[in-house]
PyMOL commands that place a pseudoatom at each C-alpha (Angstrom):
pseudoatom trace, name=CA, resn=MET, resi=1, chain=A, elem=C, hetatm=0, pos=[-30.857, -97.293, 84.520]
pseudoatom trace, name=CA, resn=SER, resi=2, chain=A, elem=C, hetatm=0, pos=[-31.512, -93.832, 82.945]
pseudoatom trace, name=CA, resn=LYS, resi=3, chain=A, elem=C, hetatm=0, pos=[-35.011, -92.536, 82.418]
pseudoatom trace, name=CA, resn=LYS, resi=4, chain=A, elem=C, hetatm=0, pos=[-36.348, -90.000, 79.963]
pseudoatom trace, name=CA, resn=ALA, resi=5, chain=A, elem=C, hetatm=0, pos=[-36.356, -87.374, 82.749]
pseudoatom trace, name=CA, resn=ASP, resi=6, chain=A, elem=C, hetatm=0, pos=[-32.609, -88.084, 83.185]
pseudoatom trace, name=CA, resn=ILE, resi=7, chain=A, elem=C, hetatm=0, pos=[-31.955, -87.444, 79.531]
pseudoatom trace, name=CA, resn=VAL, resi=8, chain=A, elem=C, hetatm=0, pos=[-34.111, -84.290, 79.615]
pseudoatom trace, name=CA, resn=ASN, resi=9, chain=A, elem=C, hetatm=0, pos=[-32.192, -82.944, 82.635]
pseudoatom trace, name=CA, resn=GLU, resi=10, chain=A, elem=C, hetatm=0, pos=[-28.790, -83.837, 81.017]
pseudoatom trace, name=CA, resn=LEU, resi=11, chain=A, elem=C, hetatm=0, pos=[-29.772, -82.080, 77.747]
pseudoatom trace, name=CA, resn=ALA, resi=12, chain=A, elem=C, hetatm=0, pos=[-30.964, -78.982, 79.661]
pseudoatom trace, name=CA, resn=ALA, resi=13, chain=A, elem=C, hetatm=0, pos=[-27.684, -78.862, 81.588]
pseudoatom trace, name=CA, resn=ARG, resi=14, chain=A, elem=C, hetatm=0, pos=[-25.406, -79.391, 78.611]
pseudoatom trace, name=CA, resn=LYS, resi=15, chain=A, elem=C, hetatm=0, pos=[-27.007, -77.042, 76.317]
pseudoatom trace, name=CA, resn=ASN, resi=16, chain=A, elem=C, hetatm=0, pos=[-28.174, -74.390, 78.770]
pseudoatom trace, name=CA, resn=LEU, resi=17, chain=A, elem=C, hetatm=0, pos=[-31.900, -74.968, 78.130]
pseudoatom trace, name=CA, resn=LYS, resi=18, chain=A, elem=C, hetatm=0, pos=[-34.867, -74.776, 80.392]
pseudoatom trace, name=CA, resn=LYS, resi=19, chain=A, elem=C, hetatm=0, pos=[-36.156, -78.329, 81.337]
pseudoatom trace, name=CA, resn=LYS, resi=20, chain=A, elem=C, hetatm=0, pos=[-39.376, -77.651, 79.509]
pseudoatom trace, name=CA, resn=GLU, resi=21, chain=A, elem=C, hetatm=0, pos=[-37.488, -76.781, 76.262]
pseudoatom trace, name=CA, resn=ALA, resi=22, chain=A, elem=C, hetatm=0, pos=[-35.305, -79.781, 76.599]
pseudoatom trace, name=CA, resn=GLU, resi=23, chain=A, elem=C, hetatm=0, pos=[-38.295, -82.028, 77.149]
pseudoatom trace, name=CA, resn=GLU, resi=24, chain=A, elem=C, hetatm=0, pos=[-39.978, -80.683, 74.100]
pseudoatom trace, name=CA, resn=ILE, resi=25, chain=A, elem=C, hetatm=0, pos=[-36.861, -81.536, 71.917]
pseudoatom trace, name=CA, resn=VAL, resi=26, chain=A, elem=C, hetatm=0, pos=[-36.631, -84.995, 73.280]
pseudoatom trace, name=CA, resn=ASN, resi=27, chain=A, elem=C, hetatm=0, pos=[-40.371, -85.674, 72.825]
pseudoatom trace, name=CA, resn=GLU, resi=28, chain=A, elem=C, hetatm=0, pos=[-40.243, -84.346, 69.272]
pseudoatom trace, name=CA, resn=PHE, resi=29, chain=A, elem=C, hetatm=0, pos=[-37.234, -86.472, 68.475]
pseudoatom trace, name=CA, resn=LEU, resi=30, chain=A, elem=C, hetatm=0, pos=[-38.966, -89.605, 69.784]
pseudoatom trace, name=CA, resn=LYS, resi=31, chain=A, elem=C, hetatm=0, pos=[-42.182, -88.628, 67.821]
pseudoatom trace, name=CA, resn=ILE, resi=32, chain=A, elem=C, hetatm=0, pos=[-40.135, -88.132, 64.629]
pseudoatom trace, name=CA, resn=VAL, resi=33, chain=A, elem=C, hetatm=0, pos=[-38.438, -91.587, 65.106]
pseudoatom trace, name=CA, resn=GLN, resi=34, chain=A, elem=C, hetatm=0, pos=[-41.884, -93.292, 65.665]
pseudoatom trace, name=CA, resn=GLU, resi=35, chain=A, elem=C, hetatm=0, pos=[-43.347, -91.684, 62.587]
pseudoatom trace, name=CA, resn=LYS, resi=36, chain=A, elem=C, hetatm=0, pos=[-40.425, -92.539, 60.394]
pseudoatom trace, name=CA, resn=LEU, resi=37, chain=A, elem=C, hetatm=0, pos=[-40.486, -96.178, 61.653]
pseudoatom trace, name=CA, resn=ALA, resi=38, chain=A, elem=C, hetatm=0, pos=[-44.152, -96.244, 60.738]
pseudoatom trace, name=CA, resn=GLU, resi=39, chain=A, elem=C, hetatm=0, pos=[-43.523, -94.788, 57.288]
pseudoatom trace, name=CA, resn=ASP, resi=40, chain=A, elem=C, hetatm=0, pos=[-40.255, -96.615, 56.337]
pseudoatom trace, name=CA, resn=GLY, resi=41, chain=A, elem=C, hetatm=0, pos=[-39.873, -99.360, 58.737]
pseudoatom trace, name=CA, resn=LYS, resi=42, chain=A, elem=C, hetatm=0, pos=[-36.206, -98.416, 59.359]
pseudoatom trace, name=CA, resn=VAL, resi=43, chain=A, elem=C, hetatm=0, pos=[-34.448, -95.465, 60.994]
pseudoatom trace, name=CA, resn=GLN, resi=44, chain=A, elem=C, hetatm=0, pos=[-30.630, -95.442, 60.811]
pseudoatom trace, name=CA, resn=LEU, resi=45, chain=A, elem=C, hetatm=0, pos=[-28.714, -93.048, 63.142]
pseudoatom trace, name=CA, resn=ILE, resi=46, chain=A, elem=C, hetatm=0, pos=[-25.132, -93.163, 61.846]
pseudoatom trace, name=CA, resn=GLY, resi=47, chain=A, elem=C, hetatm=0, pos=[-22.679, -93.752, 64.728]
pseudoatom trace, name=CA, resn=PHE, resi=48, chain=A, elem=C, hetatm=0, pos=[-25.398, -94.939, 67.049]
pseudoatom trace, name=CA, resn=GLY, resi=49, chain=A, elem=C, hetatm=0, pos=[-27.508, -97.713, 65.454]
pseudoatom trace, name=CA, resn=THR, resi=50, chain=A, elem=C, hetatm=0, pos=[-30.481, -98.782, 63.418]
pseudoatom trace, name=CA, resn=PHE, resi=51, chain=A, elem=C, hetatm=0, pos=[-34.044, -99.369, 64.512]
pseudoatom trace, name=CA, resn=GLU, resi=52, chain=A, elem=C, hetatm=0, pos=[-36.038, -101.627, 62.307]
pseudoatom trace, name=CA, resn=ILE, resi=53, chain=A, elem=C, hetatm=0, pos=[-39.627, -102.938, 62.135]
pseudoatom trace, name=CA, resn=THR, resi=54, chain=A, elem=C, hetatm=0, pos=[-39.925, -106.615, 61.067]
pseudoatom trace, name=CA, resn=GLU, resi=55, chain=A, elem=C, hetatm=0, pos=[-42.991, -108.830, 60.551]
pseudoatom trace, name=CA, resn=ARG, resi=56, chain=A, elem=C, hetatm=0, pos=[-43.504, -111.942, 62.725]
pseudoatom trace, name=CA, resn=ALA, resi=57, chain=A, elem=C, hetatm=0, pos=[-45.568, -114.541, 61.165]
pseudoatom trace, name=CA, resn=GLY, resi=58, chain=A, elem=C, hetatm=0, pos=[-48.402, -116.067, 63.045]
pseudoatom trace, name=CA, resn=HIS, resi=59, chain=A, elem=C, hetatm=0, pos=[-47.939, -119.417, 64.613]
pseudoatom trace, name=CA, resn=ILE, resi=60, chain=A, elem=C, hetatm=0, pos=[-49.278, -121.943, 66.926]
pseudoatom trace, name=CA, resn=GLY, resi=61, chain=A, elem=C, hetatm=0, pos=[-48.254, -121.756, 70.555]
pseudoatom trace, name=CA, resn=ARG, resi=62, chain=A, elem=C, hetatm=0, pos=[-49.279, -123.186, 73.911]
pseudoatom trace, name=CA, resn=ASN, resi=63, chain=A, elem=C, hetatm=0, pos=[-50.713, -121.519, 77.141]
pseudoatom trace, name=CA, resn=PRO, resi=64, chain=A, elem=C, hetatm=0, pos=[-48.025, -122.261, 79.607]
pseudoatom trace, name=CA, resn=ARG, resi=65, chain=A, elem=C, hetatm=0, pos=[-50.647, -122.576, 82.505]
pseudoatom trace, name=CA, resn=THR, resi=66, chain=A, elem=C, hetatm=0, pos=[-53.074, -124.758, 80.878]
pseudoatom trace, name=CA, resn=GLY, resi=67, chain=A, elem=C, hetatm=0, pos=[-51.132, -126.361, 78.009]
pseudoatom trace, name=CA, resn=GLU, resi=68, chain=A, elem=C, hetatm=0, pos=[-53.975, -125.346, 75.756]
pseudoatom trace, name=CA, resn=VAL, resi=69, chain=A, elem=C, hetatm=0, pos=[-52.945, -124.930, 72.052]
pseudoatom trace, name=CA, resn=ILE, resi=70, chain=A, elem=C, hetatm=0, pos=[-53.566, -121.282, 70.985]
pseudoatom trace, name=CA, resn=LYS, resi=71, chain=A, elem=C, hetatm=0, pos=[-53.145, -119.397, 67.705]
pseudoatom trace, name=CA, resn=ILE, resi=72, chain=A, elem=C, hetatm=0, pos=[-50.699, -116.431, 67.991]
pseudoatom trace, name=CA, resn=GLY, resi=73, chain=A, elem=C, hetatm=0, pos=[-51.407, -113.907, 65.258]
pseudoatom trace, name=CA, resn=ALA, resi=74, chain=A, elem=C, hetatm=0, pos=[-48.939, -112.019, 63.054]
pseudoatom trace, name=CA, resn=ARG, resi=75, chain=A, elem=C, hetatm=0, pos=[-47.411, -108.951, 64.457]
pseudoatom trace, name=CA, resn=LYS, resi=76, chain=A, elem=C, hetatm=0, pos=[-44.769, -106.257, 63.970]
pseudoatom trace, name=CA, resn=HIS, resi=77, chain=A, elem=C, hetatm=0, pos=[-41.662, -106.367, 66.077]
pseudoatom trace, name=CA, resn=MET, resi=78, chain=A, elem=C, hetatm=0, pos=[-38.961, -103.671, 66.585]
pseudoatom trace, name=CA, resn=THR, resi=79, chain=A, elem=C, hetatm=0, pos=[-35.363, -104.461, 66.757]
pseudoatom trace, name=CA, resn=PHE, resi=80, chain=A, elem=C, hetatm=0, pos=[-32.221, -102.287, 67.367]
pseudoatom trace, name=CA, resn=THR, resi=81, chain=A, elem=C, hetatm=0, pos=[-28.833, -102.991, 66.027]
pseudoatom trace, name=CA, resn=ALA, resi=82, chain=A, elem=C, hetatm=0, pos=[-25.871, -100.991, 67.522]
pseudoatom trace, name=CA, resn=SER, resi=83, chain=A, elem=C, hetatm=0, pos=[-23.496, -99.432, 65.174]
pseudoatom trace, name=CA, resn=LYS, resi=84, chain=A, elem=C, hetatm=0, pos=[-19.874, -100.481, 65.174]
pseudoatom trace, name=CA, resn=LYS, resi=85, chain=A, elem=C, hetatm=0, pos=[-18.864, -97.206, 66.631]
pseudoatom trace, name=CA, resn=LEU, resi=86, chain=A, elem=C, hetatm=0, pos=[-21.345, -97.661, 69.521]
pseudoatom trace, name=CA, resn=ARG, resi=87, chain=A, elem=C, hetatm=0, pos=[-20.188, -101.388, 70.081]
pseudoatom trace, name=CA, resn=ASP, resi=88, chain=A, elem=C, hetatm=0, pos=[-16.530, -100.249, 70.091]
pseudoatom trace, name=CA, resn=PHE, resi=89, chain=A, elem=C, hetatm=0, pos=[-17.297, -97.568, 72.664]
pseudoatom trace, name=CA, resn=PHE, resi=90, chain=A, elem=C, hetatm=0, pos=[-18.723, -100.102, 75.066]
pseudoatom trace, name=CA, resn=ASN, resi=91, chain=A, elem=C, hetatm=0, pos=[-15.955, -102.530, 74.536]
pseudoatom trace, name=CA, resn=GLY, resi=92, chain=A, elem=C, hetatm=0, pos=[-13.303, -99.941, 75.313]
pseudoatom trace, name=CA, resn=GLN, resi=93, chain=A, elem=C, hetatm=0, pos=[-11.923, -99.751, 71.818]
pseudoatom trace, name=CA, resn=GLU, resi=94, chain=A, elem=C, hetatm=0, pos=[-12.697, -96.125, 71.142]
pseudoatom trace, name=CA, resn=ALA, resi=95, chain=A, elem=C, hetatm=0, pos=[-10.328, -94.978, 73.876]
pseudoatom trace, name=CA, resn=ALA, resi=96, chain=A, elem=C, hetatm=0, pos=[-7.597, -97.184, 72.566]
pseudoatom trace, name=CA, resn=SER, resi=97, chain=A, elem=C, hetatm=0, pos=[-8.069, -95.875, 69.003]
pseudoatom trace, name=CA, resn=GLU, resi=98, chain=A, elem=C, hetatm=0, pos=[-7.905, -92.244, 70.241]
pseudoatom trace, name=CA, resn=GLU, resi=99, chain=A, elem=C, hetatm=0, pos=[-4.502, -92.926, 72.019]
pseudoatom trace, name=CA, resn=LYS, resi=100, chain=A, elem=C, hetatm=0, pos=[-2.872, -93.978, 68.674]
for i in range(1, 100): cmd.bond("trace and resi %d" % i, "trace and resi %d" % (i + 1))
show_as sticks, trace
zoom trace
């Protein structure tokens, strides 16, 4: 599992940046994605995937410990759908298409 610090370190190494500069870039990118999700409900990164906010309706559930019936309120939920290019990369199809 990679953590944000791993990504910061990799970005700094690849782009010859100081770690602090790389961290600022990563943090700003994440902030922009959050803001755009809040504004539009959807962020599409071509070649990577789409983040989307959907509404989940409220419903009745049960407390698993007590069996008590409880009301679960409506809430927002984020989903991520990988692009075809990203799915192909993880399924080994990108390497095969580059060989042709």
